[in-house]
All heavy atoms as a GROMACS GRO file, in nm:
protein
  636
    1LYS      N    1   2.922   1.345   0.773
    1LYS     CA    2   2.814   1.337   0.874
    1LYS      C    3   2.875   1.353   1.012
    1LYS      O    4   2.807   1.412   1.096
    1LYS     CB    5   2.749   1.197   0.865
    1LYS     CG    6   2.605   1.201   0.872
    1LYS     CD    7   2.544   1.066   0.848
    1LYS     CE    8   2.396   1.081   0.828
    1LYS     NZ    9   2.327   0.964   0.810
    2LEU      N   10   2.993   1.313   1.034
    2LEU     CA   11   3.054   1.326   1.164
    2LEU      C   12   3.077   1.477   1.204
    2LEU      O   13   3.071   1.513   1.318
    2LEU     CB   14   3.186   1.253   1.171
    2LEU     CG   15   3.258   1.246   1.305
    2LEU    CD1   16   3.171   1.184   1.416
    2LEU    CD2   17   3.390   1.173   1.294
    3SER      N   18   3.104   1.556   1.102
    3SER     CA   19   3.127   1.699   1.132
    3SER      C   20   3.000   1.763   1.182
    3SER      O   21   3.010   1.858   1.259
    3SER     CB   22   3.172   1.768   0.997
    3SER     OG   23   3.071   1.760   0.899
    4ARG      N   24   2.883   1.713   1.141
    4ARG     CA   25   2.752   1.774   1.192
    4ARG      C   26   2.745   1.740   1.344
    4ARG      O   27   2.707   1.826   1.422
    4ARG     CB   28   2.636   1.713   1.123
    4ARG     CG   29   2.631   1.764   0.982
    4ARG     CD   30   2.508   1.713   0.919
    4ARG     NE   31   2.502   1.751   0.775
    4ARG     CZ   32   2.412   1.703   0.692
    4ARG    NH1   33   2.320   1.621   0.734
    4ARG    NH2   34   2.424   1.744   0.566
    5TYR      N   35   2.782   1.620   1.383
    5TYR     CA   36   2.775   1.581   1.527
    5TYR      C   37   2.875   1.664   1.606
    5TYR      O   38   2.853   1.706   1.716
    5TYR     CB   39   2.801   1.436   1.547
    5TYR     CG   40   2.684   1.351   1.491
    5TYR    CD1   41   2.709   1.248   1.397
    5TYR    CD2   42   2.559   1.368   1.538
    5TYR    CE1   43   2.609   1.174   1.348
    5TYR    CE2   44   2.456   1.292   1.487
    5TYR     CZ   45   2.480   1.191   1.393
    5TYR     OH   46   2.378   1.115   1.345
    6ALA      N   47   2.997   1.686   1.549
    6ALA     CA   48   3.098   1.763   1.616
    6ALA      C   49   3.049   1.908   1.631
    6ALA      O   50   3.073   1.968   1.736
    6ALA     CB   51   3.227   1.754   1.540
    7GLY      N   52   2.992   1.963   1.530
    7GLY     CA   53   2.940   2.097   1.535
    7GLY      C   54   2.829   2.108   1.641
    7GLY      O   55   2.819   2.210   1.712
    8PHE      N   56   2.738   2.014   1.644
    8PHE     CA   57   2.632   2.014   1.745
    8PHE      C   58   2.692   2.004   1.884
    8PHE      O   59   2.646   2.079   1.975
    8PHE     CB   60   2.538   1.898   1.717
    8PHE     CG   61   2.426   1.880   1.819
    8PHE    CD1   62   2.321   1.968   1.817
    8PHE    CD2   63   2.434   1.778   1.915
    8PHE    CE1   64   2.217   1.956   1.912
    8PHE    CE2   65   2.328   1.769   2.009
    8PHE     CZ   66   2.225   1.859   2.009
    9TYR      N   67   2.791   1.921   1.902
    9TYR     CA   68   2.853   1.909   2.036
    9TYR      C   69   2.915   2.040   2.077
    9TYR      O   70   2.904   2.081   2.189
    9TYR     CB   71   2.958   1.798   2.028
    9TYR     CG   72   3.045   1.791   2.152
    9TYR    CD1   73   3.000   1.742   2.270
    9TYR    CD2   74   3.179   1.842   2.150
    9TYR    CE1   75   3.074   1.735   2.384
    9TYR    CE2   76   3.255   1.838   2.258
    9TYR     CZ   77   3.206   1.782   2.381
    9TYR     OH   78   3.284   1.780   2.490
   10LYS      N   79   2.992   2.103   1.982
   10LYS     CA   80   3.050   2.232   2.018
   10LYS      C   81   2.950   2.341   2.048
   10LYS      O   82   2.976   2.427   2.131
   10LYS     CB   83   3.146   2.279   1.908
   10LYS     CG   84   3.265   2.186   1.885
   10LYS     CD   85   3.352   2.182   2.009
   10LYS     CE   86   3.439   2.299   2.023
   10LYS     NZ   87   3.526   2.295   2.138
   11GLY      N   88   2.837   2.336   1.982
   11GLY     CA   89   2.732   2.431   2.005
   11GLY      C   90   2.671   2.413   2.146
   11GLY      O   91   2.652   2.509   2.223
   12ILE      N   92   2.646   2.289   2.185
   12ILE     CA   93   2.598   2.257   2.317
   12ILE      C   94   2.702   2.297   2.423
   12ILE      O   95   2.669   2.346   2.531
   12ILE     CB   96   2.556   2.114   2.326
   12ILE    CG1   97   2.436   2.088   2.236
   12ILE    CG2   98   2.519   2.071   2.475
   12ILE    CD1   99   2.314   2.160   2.263
   13GLN      N  100   2.830   2.272   2.396
   13GLN     CA  101   2.934   2.303   2.486
   13GLN      C  102   2.943   2.452   2.509
   13GLN      O  103   2.956   2.503   2.620
   13GLN     CB  104   3.067   2.249   2.432
   13GLN     CG  105   3.182   2.264   2.525
   13GLN     CD  106   3.314   2.207   2.465
   13GLN    OE1  107   3.330   2.211   2.342
   13GLN    NE2  108   3.400   2.163   2.553
   14SER      N  109   2.924   2.530   2.400
   14SER     CA  110   2.921   2.675   2.416
   14SER      C  111   2.806   2.729   2.490
   14SER      O  112   2.817   2.822   2.574
   14SER     CB  113   2.926   2.740   2.274
   14SER     OG  114   3.050   2.709   2.210
   15LEU      N  115   2.689   2.667   2.471
   15LEU     CA  116   2.572   2.698   2.546
   15LEU      C  117   2.592   2.674   2.697
   15LEU      O  118   2.555   2.755   2.783
   15LEU     CB  119   2.451   2.618   2.497
   15LEU     CG  120   2.320   2.647   2.569
   15LEU    CD1  121   2.271   2.786   2.548
   15LEU    CD2  122   2.219   2.538   2.525
   16GLY      N  123   2.652   2.563   2.730
   16GLY     CA  124   2.677   2.526   2.866
   16GLY      C  125   2.775   2.624   2.930
   16GLY      O  126   2.754   2.661   3.048
   17ALA      N  127   2.875   2.669   2.859
   17ALA     CA  128   2.970   2.769   2.910
   17ALA      C  129   2.899   2.902   2.936
   17ALA      O  130   2.926   2.965   3.032
   17ALA     CB  131   3.083   2.784   2.814
   18THR      N  132   2.810   2.938   2.844
   18THR     CA  133   2.734   3.061   2.868
   18THR      C  134   2.646   3.054   2.992
   18THR      O  135   2.638   3.148   3.068
   18THR     CB  136   2.649   3.089   2.748
   18THR    OG1  137   2.730   3.096   2.631
   18THR    CG2  138   2.571   3.219   2.755
   19VAL      N  139   2.575   2.940   3.007
   19VAL     CA  140   2.489   2.922   3.127
   19VAL      C  141   2.575   2.929   3.251
   19VAL      O  142   2.538   2.992   3.353
   19VAL     CB  143   2.406   2.796   3.115
   19VAL    CG1  144   2.335   2.768   3.244
   19VAL    CG2  145   2.309   2.811   3.001
   20ALA      N  146   2.689   2.856   3.250
   20ALA     CA  147   2.776   2.853   3.370
   20ALA      C  148   2.826   2.993   3.403
   20ALA      O  149   2.834   3.029   3.520
   20ALA     CB  150   2.888   2.758   3.342
   21TRP      N  151   2.861   3.072   3.302
   21TRP     CA  152   2.908   3.205   3.324
   21TRP      C  153   2.800   3.291   3.388
   21TRP      O  154   2.823   3.369   3.483
   21TRP     CB  155   2.952   3.267   3.196
   21TRP     CG  156   3.009   3.406   3.205
   21TRP    CD1  157   3.139   3.440   3.252
   21TRP    CD2  158   2.946   3.527   3.176
   21TRP    NE1  159   3.154   3.572   3.247
   21TRP    CE2  160   3.034   3.629   3.196
   21TRP    CE3  161   2.821   3.557   3.121
   21TRP    CZ2  162   3.003   3.761   3.177
   21TRP    CZ3  163   2.789   3.689   3.107
   21TRP    CH2  164   2.877   3.790   3.130
   22GLN      N  165   2.677   3.281   3.338
   22GLN     CA  166   2.564   3.355   3.396
   22GLN      C  167   2.532   3.312   3.539
   22GLN      O  168   2.499   3.395   3.624
   22GLN     CB  169   2.436   3.342   3.308
   22GLN     CG  170   2.443   3.427   3.186
   22GLN     CD  171   2.440   3.576   3.213
   22GLN    OE1  172   2.365   3.614   3.299
   22GLN    NE2  173   2.528   3.648   3.152
   23LEU      N  174   2.536   3.182   3.564
   23LEU     CA  175   2.509   3.140   3.699
   23LEU      C  176   2.617   3.194   3.800
   23LEU      O  177   2.584   3.230   3.910
   23LEU     CB  178   2.509   2.985   3.706
   23LEU     CG  179   2.390   2.917   3.641
   23LEU    CD1  180   2.407   2.766   3.641
   23LEU    CD2  181   2.261   2.960   3.713
   24ASP      N  182   2.741   3.196   3.755
   24ASP     CA  183   2.847   3.249   3.838
   24ASP      C  184   2.834   3.396   3.859
   24ASP      O  185   2.855   3.450   3.965
   24ASP     CB  186   2.982   3.214   3.774
   24ASP     CG  187   3.099   3.248   3.866
   24ASP    OD1  188   3.088   3.218   3.988
   24ASP    OD2  189   3.201   3.301   3.818
   25ALA      N  190   2.791   3.466   3.754
   25ALA     CA  191   2.773   3.612   3.766
   25ALA      C  192   2.660   3.649   3.857
   25ALA      O  193   2.659   3.756   3.921
   25ALA     CB  194   2.746   3.670   3.627
   26LYS      N  195   2.555   3.565   3.869
   26LYS     CA  196   2.442   3.589   3.957
   26LYS      C  197   2.461   3.529   4.094
   26LYS      O  198   2.370   3.529   4.173
   26LYS     CB  199   2.317   3.541   3.890
   26LYS     CG  200   2.282   3.610   3.763
   26LYS     CD  201   2.150   3.575   3.709
   26LYS     CE  202   2.118   3.638   3.576
   26LYS     NZ  203   2.106   3.777   3.574
   27ASN      N  204   2.577   3.475   4.125
   27ASN     CA  205   2.612   3.422   4.252
   27ASN      C  206   2.515   3.304   4.299
   27ASN      O  207   2.467   3.308   4.416
   27ASN     CB  208   2.621   3.529   4.362
   27ASN     CG  209   2.737   3.620   4.337
   27ASN    OD1  210   2.842   3.576   4.285
   27ASN    ND2  211   2.721   3.747   4.363
   28VAL      N  212   2.480   3.219   4.210
   28VAL     CA  213   2.392   3.107   4.243
   28VAL      C  214   2.476   3.008   4.327
   28VAL      O  215   2.592   2.981   4.290
   28VAL     CB  216   2.338   3.038   4.114
   28VAL    CG1  217   2.259   2.912   4.149
   28VAL    CG2  218   2.257   3.137   4.032
   29SER      N  219   2.420   2.958   4.433
   29SER     CA  220   2.498   2.867   4.523
   29SER      C  221   2.528   2.737   4.449
   29SER      O  222   2.464   2.695   4.359
   29SER     CB  223   2.421   2.841   4.647
   29SER     OG  224   2.313   2.757   4.620
   30TYR      N  225   2.639   2.673   4.498
   30TYR     CA  226   2.684   2.548   4.437
   30TYR      C  227   2.580   2.435   4.455
   30TYR      O  228   2.559   2.349   4.369
   30TYR     CB  229   2.816   2.508   4.491
   30TYR     CG  230   2.928   2.599   4.449
   30TYR    CD1  231   3.012   2.654   4.542
   30TYR    CD2  232   2.951   2.628   4.317
   30TYR    CE1  233   3.116   2.739   4.508
   30TYR    CE2  234   3.054   2.713   4.278
   30TYR     CZ  235   3.134   2.770   4.374
   30TYR     OH  236   3.236   2.852   4.333
   31LEU      N  237   2.504   2.439   4.568
   31LEU     CA  238   2.409   2.341   4.594
   31LEU      C  239   2.296   2.353   4.493
   31LEU      O  240   2.248   2.254   4.441
   31LEU     CB  241   2.353   2.351   4.742
   31LEU     CG  242   2.249   2.248   4.777
   31LEU    CD1  243   2.303   2.104   4.765
   31LEU    CD2  244   2.198   2.275   4.913
   32ASN      N  245   2.251   2.471   4.469
   32ASN     CA  246   2.145   2.492   4.366
   32ASN      C  247   2.192   2.451   4.228
   32ASN      O  248   2.113   2.396   4.148
   32ASN     CB  249   2.096   2.641   4.366
   32ASN     CG  250   2.014   2.670   4.482
   32ASN    OD1  251   1.961   2.582   4.552
   32ASN    ND2  252   2.002   2.798   4.515
   33GLN      N  253   2.315   2.476   4.195
   33GLN     CA  254   2.369   2.430   4.068
   33GLN      C  255   2.371   2.277   4.058
   33GLN      O  256   2.337   2.220   3.951
   33GLN     CB  257   2.510   2.485   4.043
   33GLN     CG  258   2.513   2.637   4.025
   33GLN     CD  259   2.654   2.684   4.000
   33GLN    OE1  260   2.736   2.618   3.945
   33GLN    NE2  261   2.678   2.810   4.045
   34LEU      N  262   2.406   2.216   4.165
   34LEU     CA  263   2.410   2.065   4.173
   34LEU      C  264   2.269   2.010   4.156
   34LEU      O  265   2.249   1.914   4.080
   34LEU     CB  266   2.474   2.018   4.302
   34LEU     CG  267   2.482   1.869   4.326
   34LEU    CD1  268   2.580   1.808   4.224
   34LEU    CD2  269   2.528   1.833   4.464
   35ILE      N  270   2.177   2.073   4.224
   35ILE     CA  271   2.038   2.027   4.212
   35ILE      C  272   1.983   2.038   4.070
   35ILE      O  273   1.922   1.951   4.011
   35ILE     CB  274   1.949   2.101   4.314
   35ILE    CG1  275   1.982   2.055   4.458
   35ILE    CG2  276   1.798   2.073   4.288
   35ILE    CD1  277   1.917   2.140   4.565
   36GLY      N  278   2.018   2.158   4.007
   36GLY     CA  279   1.978   2.176   3.868
   36GLY      C  280   2.038   2.077   3.774
   36GLY      O  281   1.974   2.031   3.680
   37ASN      N  282   2.168   2.044   3.797
   37ASN     CA  283   2.230   1.940   3.710
   37ASN      C  284   2.164   1.800   3.725
   37ASN      O  285   2.146   1.732   3.628
   37ASN     CB  286   2.380   1.930   3.748
   37ASN     CG  287   2.460   2.042   3.690
   37ASN    OD1  288   2.422   2.093   3.589
   37ASN    ND2  289   2.571   2.072   3.756
   38TRP      N  290   2.123   1.764   3.850
   38TRP     CA  291   2.058   1.636   3.865
   38TRP      C  292   1.924   1.634   3.806
   38TRP      O  293   1.877   1.533   3.752
   38TRP     CB  294   2.055   1.599   4.018
   38TRP     CG  295   2.182   1.536   4.064
   38TRP    CD1  296   2.281   1.600   4.136
   38TRP    CD2  297   2.226   1.407   4.036
   38TRP    NE1  298   2.385   1.516   4.156
   38TRP    CE2  299   2.359   1.396   4.096
   38TRP    CE3  300   2.182   1.300   3.969
   38TRP    CZ2  301   2.432   1.277   4.088
   38TRP    CZ3  302   2.258   1.184   3.964
   38TRP    CH2  303   2.380   1.176   4.018
   39VAL      N  304   1.849   1.746   3.811
   39VAL     CA  305   1.719   1.755   3.753
   39VAL      C  306   1.730   1.742   3.601
   39VAL      O  307   1.656   1.668   3.536
   39VAL     CB  308   1.649   1.890   3.790
   39VAL    CG1  309   1.528   1.914   3.707
   39VAL    CG2  310   1.609   1.887   3.936
   40LEU      N  311   1.826   1.814   3.541
   40LEU     CA  312   1.848   1.803   3.392
   40LEU      C  313   1.888   1.658   3.359
   40LEU      O  314   1.845   1.602   3.251
   40LEU     CB  315   1.956   1.900   3.349
   40LEU     CG  316   1.911   2.039   3.349
   40LEU    CD1  317   2.032   2.136   3.314
   40LEU    CD2  318   1.801   2.069   3.249
   41LEU      N  319   1.968   1.596   3.434
   41LEU     CA  320   2.006   1.455   3.409
   41LEU      C  321   1.886   1.367   3.412
   41LEU      O  322   1.863   1.282   3.321
   41LEU     CB  323   2.107   1.404   3.508
   41LEU     CG  324   2.147   1.262   3.499
   41LEU    CD1  325   2.221   1.228   3.373
   41LEU    CD2  326   2.221   1.213   3.623
   42GLY      N  327   1.801   1.382   3.516
   42GLY     CA  328   1.683   1.302   3.527
   42GLY      C  329   1.589   1.317   3.407
   42GLY      O  330   1.528   1.224   3.362
   43ILE      N  331   1.569   1.441   3.362
   43ILE     CA  332   1.484   1.472   3.250
   43ILE      C  333   1.536   1.411   3.125
   43ILE      O  334   1.464   1.362   3.043
   43ILE     CB  335   1.462   1.625   3.238
   43ILE    CG1  336   1.377   1.674   3.353
   43ILE    CG2  337   1.392   1.658   3.104
   43ILE    CD1  338   1.372   1.828   3.361
   44SER      N  339   1.672   1.410   3.107
   44SER     CA  340   1.727   1.367   2.981
   44SER      C  341   1.735   1.211   2.973
   44SER      O  342   1.755   1.158   2.867
   44SER     CB  343   1.868   1.418   2.966
   44SER     OG  344   1.956   1.365   3.065
   45LEU      N  345   1.709   1.141   3.083
   45LEU     CA  346   1.718   0.998   3.079
   45LEU      C  347   1.602   0.940   2.998
   45LEU      O  348   1.623   0.837   2.929
   45LEU     CB  349   1.711   0.935   3.224
   45LEU     CG  350   1.838   0.955   3.304
   45LEU    CD1  351   1.820   0.900   3.439
   45LEU    CD2  352   1.960   0.888   3.237
   46PHE      N  353   1.486   0.997   3.002
   46PHE     CA  354   1.372   0.937   2.924
   46PHE      C  355   1.392   0.940   2.776
   46PHE      O  356   1.379   0.837   2.708
   46PHE     CB  357   1.243   1.010   2.966
   46PHE     CG  358   1.210   0.990   3.112
   46PHE    CD1  359   1.219   1.096   3.201
   46PHE    CD2  360   1.172   0.870   3.157
   46PHE    CE1  361   1.186   1.084   3.335
   46PHE    CE2  362   1.138   0.851   3.297
   46PHE     CZ  363   1.150   0.957   3.381
   47PRO      N  364   1.435   1.059   2.716
   47PRO     CA  365   1.463   1.058   2.574
   47PRO      C  366   1.582   0.967   2.537
   47PRO      O  367   1.586   0.909   2.430
   47PRO     CB  368   1.487   1.201   2.535
   47PRO     CG  369   1.447   1.282   2.648
   47PRO     CD  370   1.438   1.191   2.769
   48MET      N  371   1.683   0.955   2.626
   48MET     CA  372   1.798   0.876   2.600
   48MET      C  373   1.759   0.731   2.593
   48MET      O  374   1.805   0.654   2.499
   48MET     CB  375   1.900   0.891   2.716
   48MET     CG  376   2.032   0.827   2.680
   48MET     SD  377   2.100   0.695   2.782
   48MET     CE  378   2.003   0.679   2.923
   49PHE      N  379   1.674   0.679   2.681
   49PHE     CA  380   1.632   0.542   2.675
   49PHE      C  381   1.547   0.512   2.550
   49PHE      O  382   1.558   0.409   2.486
   49PHE     CB  383   1.559   0.503   2.799
   49PHE     CG  384   1.642   0.479   2.921
   49PHE    CD1  385   1.618   0.544   3.038
   49PHE    CD2  386   1.749   0.392   2.914
   49PHE    CE1  387   1.701   0.523   3.145
   49PHE    CE2  388   1.832   0.365   3.022
   49PHE     CZ  389   1.807   0.436   3.141
   50TYR      N  390   1.469   0.615   2.508
   50TYR     CA  391   1.386   0.600   2.388
   50TYR      C  392   1.477   0.588   2.272
   50TYR      O  393   1.462   0.504   2.183
   50TYR     CB  394   1.290   0.714   2.371
   50TYR     CG  395   1.216   0.714   2.241
   50TYR    CD1  396   1.118   0.630   2.223
   50TYR    CD2  397   1.255   0.803   2.140
   50TYR    CE1  398   1.051   0.620   2.102
   50TYR    CE2  399   1.190   0.801   2.020
   50TYR     CZ  400   1.087   0.713   2.000
   50TYR     OH  401   1.022   0.711   1.878
   51MET      N  402   1.578   0.673   2.254
   51MET     CA  403   1.670   0.665   2.143
   51MET      C  404   1.750   0.541   2.141
   51MET      O  405   1.772   0.477   2.039
   51MET     CB  406   1.764   0.788   2.146
   51MET     CG  407   1.699   0.920   2.109
   51MET     SD  408   1.631   0.918   1.946
   51MET     CE  409   1.778   0.898   1.848
   52ALA      N  410   1.791   0.492   2.254
   52ALA     CA  411   1.870   0.370   2.264
   52ALA      C  412   1.783   0.247   2.223
   52ALA      O  413   1.836   0.157   2.159
   52ALA     CB  414   1.927   0.353   2.404
   53ALA      N  415   1.658   0.254   2.257
   53ALA     CA  416   1.570   0.141   2.217
   53ALA      C  417   1.534   0.141   2.066
   53ALA      O  418   1.512   0.038   2.014
   53ALA     CB  419   1.442   0.144   2.301
   54THR      N  420   1.530   0.259   2.007
   54THR     CA  421   1.481   0.265   1.866
   54THR      C  422   1.592   0.285   1.769
   54THR      O  423   1.573   0.280   1.646
   54THR     CB  424   1.377   0.381   1.848
   54THR    OG1  425   1.445   0.501   1.885
   54THR    CG2  426   1.257   0.357   1.932
   55LEU      N  427   1.716   0.292   1.811
   55LEU     CA  428   1.828   0.315   1.719
   55LEU      C  429   1.865   0.189   1.648
   55LEU      O  430   1.871   0.077   1.706
   55LEU     CB  431   1.950   0.361   1.803
   55LEU     CG  432   2.070   0.419   1.729
   55LEU    CD1  433   2.025   0.545   1.662
   55LEU    CD2  434   2.182   0.447   1.822
   56LYS      N  435   1.893   0.205   1.513
   56LYS     CA  436   1.923   0.090   1.433
   56LYS      C  437   2.081   0.079   1.426
   56LYS      O  438   2.148   0.180   1.442
   56LYS     CB  439   1.870   0.104   1.291
   56LYS     CG  440   1.722   0.098   1.280
   56LYS     CD  441   1.671   0.084   1.144
   56LYS     CE  442   1.702   0.210   1.062
   56LYS     NZ  443   1.645   0.203   0.930
   57ASP      N  444   2.129  -0.039   1.403
   57ASP     CA  445   2.275  -0.059   1.394
   57ASP      C  446   2.330  -0.029   1.254
   57ASP      O  447   2.453  -0.029   1.236
   57ASP     CB  448   2.309  -0.201   1.428
   57ASP     CG  449   2.298  -0.225   1.571
   57ASP    OD1  450   2.300  -0.129   1.651
   57ASP    OD2  451   2.286  -0.345   1.615
   58HIS      N  452   2.247  -0.005   1.156
   58HIS     CA  453   2.298   0.022   1.018
   58HIS      C  454   2.219   0.133   0.955
   58HIS      O  455   2.117   0.171   1.005
   58HIS     CB  456   2.287  -0.105   0.941
   58HIS     CG  457   2.142  -0.148   0.906
   58HIS    ND1  458   2.061  -0.206   1.001
   58HIS    CD2  459   2.063  -0.127   0.803
   58HIS    CE1  460   1.940  -0.224   0.948
   58HIS    NE2  461   1.939  -0.180   0.828
   59SER      N  462   2.270   0.174   0.846
   59SER     CA  463   2.201   0.280   0.768
   59SER      C  464   2.162   0.221   0.632
   59SER      O  465   2.241   0.152   0.570
   59SER     CB  466   2.307   0.395   0.743
   59SER     OG  467   2.246   0.490   0.656
   60ASP      N  468   2.044   0.253   0.594
   60ASP     CA  469   1.993   0.200   0.461
   60ASP      C  470   2.054   0.276   0.352
   60ASP      O  471   2.054   0.229   0.236
   60ASP     CB  472   1.842   0.215   0.462
   60ASP     CG  473   1.771   0.124   0.560
   60ASP    OD1  474   1.832   0.014   0.590
   60ASP    OD2  475   1.667   0.152   0.601
   61ASP      N  476   2.101   0.395   0.370
   61ASP     CA  477   2.163   0.478   0.264
   61ASP      C  478   2.282   0.412   0.198
   61ASP      O  479   2.300   0.412   0.080
   61ASP     CB  480   2.196   0.618   0.313
   61ASP     CG  481   2.073   0.700   0.349
   61ASP    OD1  482   1.966   0.665   0.305
   61ASP    OD2  483   2.089   0.794   0.427
   62THR      N  484   2.371   0.356   0.280
   62THR     CA  485   2.489   0.299   0.223
   62THR      C  486   2.463   0.167   0.153
   62THR      O  487   2.523   0.143   0.053
   62THR     CB  488   2.595   0.271   0.338
   62THR    OG1  489   2.531   0.186   0.438
   62THR    CG2  490   2.642   0.400   0.402
   63GLU      N  491   2.363   0.094   0.200
   63GLU     CA  492   2.326  -0.031   0.127
   63GLU      C  493   2.261   0.003  -0.006
   63GLU      O  494   2.289  -0.067  -0.103
   63GLU     CB  495   2.231  -0.111   0.214
   63GLU     CG  496   2.301  -0.170   0.336
   63GLU     CD  497   2.199  -0.243   0.431
   63GLU    OE1  498   2.084  -0.257   0.392
   63GLU    OE2  499   2.245  -0.280   0.535
   64ASP      N  500   2.180   0.105  -0.010
   64ASP     CA  501   2.117   0.139  -0.134
   64ASP      C  502   2.216   0.198  -0.235
   64ASP      O  503   2.208   0.170  -0.356
   64ASP     CB  504   2.006   0.247  -0.109
   64ASP     CG  505   1.887   0.191  -0.032
   64ASP    OD1  506   1.872   0.060  -0.036
   64ASP    OD2  507   1.810   0.268   0.022
   65ALA      N  508   2.317   0.267  -0.190
   65ALA     CA  509   2.415   0.319  -0.276
   65ALA      C  510   2.500   0.214  -0.340
   65ALA      O  511   2.548   0.221  -0.452
   65ALA     CB  512   2.506   0.415  -0.198
   66LYS      N  513   2.520   0.103  -0.270
   66LYS     CA  514   2.600  -0.007  -0.327
   66LYS      C  515   2.517  -0.082  -0.430
   66LYS      O  516   2.574  -0.141  -0.522
   66LYS     CB  517   2.639  -0.103  -0.212
   66LYS     CG  518   2.747  -0.047  -0.119
   66LYS     CD  519   2.775  -0.148  -0.012
   66LYS     CE  520   2.873  -0.086   0.091
   66LYS     NZ  521   2.898  -0.180   0.205
   67LYS      N  522   2.386  -0.090  -0.412
   67LYS     CA  523   2.304  -0.173  -0.502
   67LYS      C  524   2.273  -0.102  -0.630
   67LYS      O  525   2.238  -0.166  -0.733
   67LYS     CB  526   2.177  -0.210  -0.429
   67LYS     CG  527   2.196  -0.308  -0.318
   67LYS     CD  528   2.062  -0.338  -0.251
   67LYS     CE  529   2.081  -0.428  -0.133
   67LYS     NZ  530   1.957  -0.457  -0.062
   68GLU      N  531   2.265   0.029  -0.635
   68GLU     CA  532   2.220   0.105  -0.749
   68GLU      C  533   2.336   0.168  -0.820
   68GLU      O  534   2.424   0.227  -0.764
   68GLU     CB  535   2.118   0.210  -0.707
   68GLU     CG  536   1.993   0.153  -0.645
   68GLU     CD  537   1.896   0.257  -0.605
   68GLU    OE1  538   1.934   0.377  -0.615
   68GLU    OE2  539   1.788   0.229  -0.563
   69HIS      N  540   2.328   0.162  -0.954
   69HIS     CA  541   2.426   0.229  -1.041
   69HIS      C  542   2.344   0.307  -1.145
   69HIS      O  543   2.252   0.253  -1.207
   69HIS     CB  544   2.519   0.133  -1.111
   69HIS     CG  545   2.607   0.065  -1.014
   69HIS    ND1  546   2.709   0.128  -0.940
   69HIS    CD2  547   2.618  -0.068  -0.981
   69HIS    CE1  548   2.774   0.042  -0.866
   69HIS    NE2  549   2.719  -0.080  -0.888
   70LEU      N  550   2.379   0.425  -1.171
   70LEU     CA  551   2.316   0.505  -1.276
   70LEU      C  552   2.391   0.481  -1.404
   70LEU      O  553   2.508   0.507  -1.417
   70LEU     CB  554   2.318   0.651  -1.240
   70LEU     CG  555   2.248   0.750  -1.330
   70LEU    CD1  556   2.102   0.715  -1.335
   70LEU    CD2  557   2.268   0.893  -1.291
   71THR      N  558   2.312   0.437  -1.503
   71THR     CA  559   2.379   0.406  -1.633
   71THR      C  560   2.376   0.544  -1.711
   71THR      O  561   2.279   0.617  -1.710
   71THR     CB  562   2.310   0.300  -1.713
   71THR    OG1  563   2.171   0.342  -1.730
   71THR    CG2  564   2.314   0.167  -1.642
   72GLU      N  565   2.487   0.573  -1.786
   72GLU     CA  566   2.497   0.697  -1.861
   72GLU      C  567   2.425   0.700  -1.988
   72GLU      O  568   2.386   0.802  -2.042
   72GLU     CB  569   2.645   0.730  -1.878
   72GLU     CG  570   2.714   0.754  -1.751
   72GLU     CD  571   2.868   0.780  -1.768
   72GLU    OE1  572   2.906   0.787  -1.885
   72GLU    OE2  573   2.935   0.793  -1.673
   73ASP      N  574   2.406   0.581  -2.051
   73ASP     CA  575   2.347   0.576  -2.183
   73ASP      C  576   2.197   0.604  -2.187
   73ASP      O  577   2.144   0.668  -2.270
   73ASP     CB  578   2.385   0.445  -2.258
   73ASP     CG  579   2.347   0.326  -2.174
   73ASP    OD1  580   2.322   0.342  -2.050
   73ASP    OD2  581   2.345   0.215  -2.231
   74ASP      N  582   2.122   0.547  -2.091
   74ASP     CA  583   1.976   0.566  -2.092
   74ASP      C  584   1.923   0.631  -1.968
   74ASP      O  585   1.804   0.649  -1.947
   74ASP     CB  586   1.904   0.433  -2.115
   74ASP     CG  587   1.936   0.331  -2.009
   74ASP    OD1  588   2.020   0.360  -1.922
   74ASP    OD2  589   1.877   0.225  -2.011
   75ASP      N  590   2.008   0.676  -1.875
   75ASP     CA  591   1.970   0.752  -1.751
   75ASP      C  592   1.865   0.672  -1.670
   75ASP      O  593   1.772   0.734  -1.618
   75ASP     CB  594   1.914   0.886  -1.789
   75ASP     CG  595   2.026   0.983  -1.837
   75ASP    OD1  596   2.144   0.953  -1.799
   75ASP    OD2  597   1.996   1.075  -1.910
   76THR      N  598   1.875   0.545  -1.659
   76THR     CA  599   1.793   0.466  -1.576
   76THR      C  600   1.869   0.401  -1.463
   76THR      O  601   1.991   0.388  -1.472
   76THR     CB  602   1.722   0.349  -1.657
   76THR    OG1  603   1.820   0.269  -1.709
   76THR    CG2  604   1.633   0.414  -1.766
   77VAL      N  605   1.800   0.367  -1.357
   77VAL     CA  606   1.867   0.304  -1.251
   77VAL      C  607   1.874   0.148  -1.272
   77VAL      O  608   1.774   0.090  -1.297
   77VAL     CB  609   1.793   0.331  -1.115
   77VAL    CG1  610   1.857   0.261  -0.998
   77VAL    CG2  611   1.797   0.486  -1.090
   78LYS      N  612   1.989   0.096  -1.260
   78LYS     CA  613   2.016  -0.045  -1.279
   78LYS      C  614   2.045  -0.117  -1.150
   78LYS      O  615   2.134  -0.070  -1.080
   78LYS     CB  616   2.127  -0.064  -1.382
   78LYS     CG  617   2.167  -0.204  -1.410
   78LYS     CD  618   2.286  -0.205  -1.504
   78LYS     CE  619   2.351  -0.336  -1.502
   78LYS     NZ  620   2.476  -0.332  -1.582
   79GLN      N  621   1.976  -0.219  -1.114
   79GLN     CA  622   1.995  -0.295  -0.990
   79GLN      C  623   2.112  -0.398  -1.022
   79GLN      O  624   2.115  -0.461  -1.121
   79GLN     CB  625   1.875  -0.378  -0.950
   79GLN     CG  626   1.759  -0.287  -0.912
   79GLN     CD  627   1.786  -0.219  -0.777
   79GLN    OE1  628   1.863  -0.263  -0.702
   79GLN    NE2  629   1.713  -0.106  -0.754
   80VAL      N  630   2.207  -0.404  -0.927
   80VAL     CA  631   2.321  -0.501  -0.945
   80VAL      C  632   2.300  -0.618  -0.857
   80VAL      O  633   2.255  -0.616  -0.746
   80VAL     CB  634   2.453  -0.430  -0.902
   80VAL    CG1  635   2.569  -0.522  -0.908
   80VAL    CG2  636   2.477  -0.312  -0.989
   0.00000   0.00000   0.00000
């Protein structure tokens, strides 16, 4: 699962490098770039607070995997 997050991070990093390269090629002033960064930060705060408020500390998948065992003789799920 961690590799998915790392891949997502690297994709966003590459997107940011592309945008920075285009901004530099079009001679956008540093002040406009700074204003754009602050606007993006302000917009991203709302979803960040939502995710922080609704995020759980555990995963149900690992707990379910520990509780269930598949028996080979009758192919039924047995609770432990």
